[in-house]
N, C-alpha and C positions, 0 to 999 in steps of 0.2 A: 504492499499500501503505500511507502514511501517514495515510488516513484511516480504515482498520481499526485502526491503531496507536493514533490517538488517541481512539477509539472506545472503547478498553481502557482499564482502570485500576488501578492500584497494581501488585502483585506480578505479574498476570497479563499486562498490557501491558508490563511491564519484559521478561517472559519471552519473547514473542511478539518484541518488538523482536531482541533477542539471537538467536533463532533465524532470522530474516529476513536479518540481517545476515549469517550464517555461511552463509545461502543465496545471498548475492550479492546481496541486493534494500538497495535505500537506506535 
């Protein structure tokens, strides 16, 4: 999943990271 997060940028990327962490992803 880190590849997907790395592909994102700015606020969207940060928001995606938060959602993934809440769902249990690293």
